[in-house]
C-alpha positions as CSV (number, residue, x, y, z in Angstrom):
1,M,0.0,0.0,0.0
2,L,3.0,2.3,0.5
3,R,3.8,2.2,-3.2
4,I,0.3,2.3,-4.7
5,G,-2.8,4.3,-4.2
6,D,-3.4,7.9,-3.6
7,R,-1.5,10.2,-1.2
8,D,-3.8,9.6,1.8
9,T,-3.6,5.8,1.3
10,R,0.2,5.9,1.2
11,A,0.4,8.2,4.2
12,Q,-1.8,5.8,6.2
13,A,0.3,2.9,5.2
14,A,3.4,4.6,6.4
15,H,1.7,5.4,9.7
16,D,0.6,1.8,10.0
17,L,4.1,0.4,9.4
18,A,5.3,2.1,12.6
19,A,3.6,-0.8,14.5
20,A,6.0,-3.2,13.0
21,H,8.6,-2.5,15.7
22,C,12.0,-2.9,14.1
23,D,10.9,-5.0,11.2
24,E,13.6,-4.6,8.5
25,K,11.1,-4.7,5.6
26,A,9.0,-2.0,7.3
27,R,12.1,0.1,7.9
28,L,13.3,-0.2,4.3
29,A,9.8,0.6,2.9
30,L,9.6,3.7,5.1
31,E,13.1,4.8,4.1
32,R,12.2,4.5,0.5
33,A,9.0,6.5,1.0
34,L,10.9,9.1,2.9
35,L,13.5,9.6,0.2
36,C,11.5,9.0,-2.9
37,D,7.8,9.7,-2.6
38,A,6.6,12.7,-4.5
39,E,4.1,13.7,-1.8
40,T,5.2,15.8,1.1
41,Q,2.6,14.3,3.4
42,V,3.8,10.7,2.7
43,R,7.5,11.7,3.3
44,R,6.6,13.5,6.6
45,V,4.6,10.5,7.9
46,A,7.4,8.2,6.8
47,A,9.9,10.2,8.9
48,E,7.6,10.1,11.9
49,S,7.1,6.4,11.5
50,L,10.8,5.7,11.3
51,D,11.1,7.6,14.6
52,R,8.5,5.4,16.2
53,L,10.1,2.2,14.8
54,G,13.1,3.0,17.0
55,D,15.6,1.4,14.6
56,T,18.9,3.3,14.5
57,R,19.6,1.9,11.1
58,A,17.2,4.5,9.8
59,L,19.5,7.3,10.9
60,P,21.3,7.7,7.5
61,S,18.0,8.1,5.6
62,L,16.7,10.5,8.2
63,R,19.9,12.5,8.0
64,Q,19.7,12.6,4.2
65,A,16.1,13.8,4.3
66,Y,17.0,16.5,6.9
67,A,19.8,17.7,4.7
68,T,18.1,17.6,1.3
69,D,14.3,17.5,1.4
70,A,12.8,20.6,-0.1
71,N,9.9,20.7,2.4
72,R,10.4,22.2,5.8
73,E,7.8,19.9,7.5
74,V,9.7,16.8,6.2
75,R,13.0,18.2,7.4
76,Q,11.6,18.9,10.8
77,A,10.1,15.4,11.1
78,A,13.4,13.9,10.0
79,Y,15.3,16.1,12.6
80,R,12.9,14.9,15.4
81,G,13.5,11.4,14.3
82,I,17.3,11.9,14.4
83,I,17.1,13.4,17.9
84,M,14.9,10.6,19.2
85,L,16.9,7.8,17.8
86,E,20.2,9.3,19.0
87,G,18.8,9.6,22.4
88,Y,19.0,13.3,23.0
């Protein structure tokens, strides 16, 4: 669902994946959405979901989104994720 459907469906799928708790497939799907989805809402929810997964392997993707995403809300969500995963 994260790769198909409309923006709202993809955003909901990203939100739902946060319940996977450190599942590698979920993390990889969320990272792909964070870095590649055309919709701001989907990228923002993906960053928030990566934070909730609690998997520090997502840090490189969150850092990349924080450094390069054109949208301020996505960058802020990525930054929050970085802070939470690094334990500040």
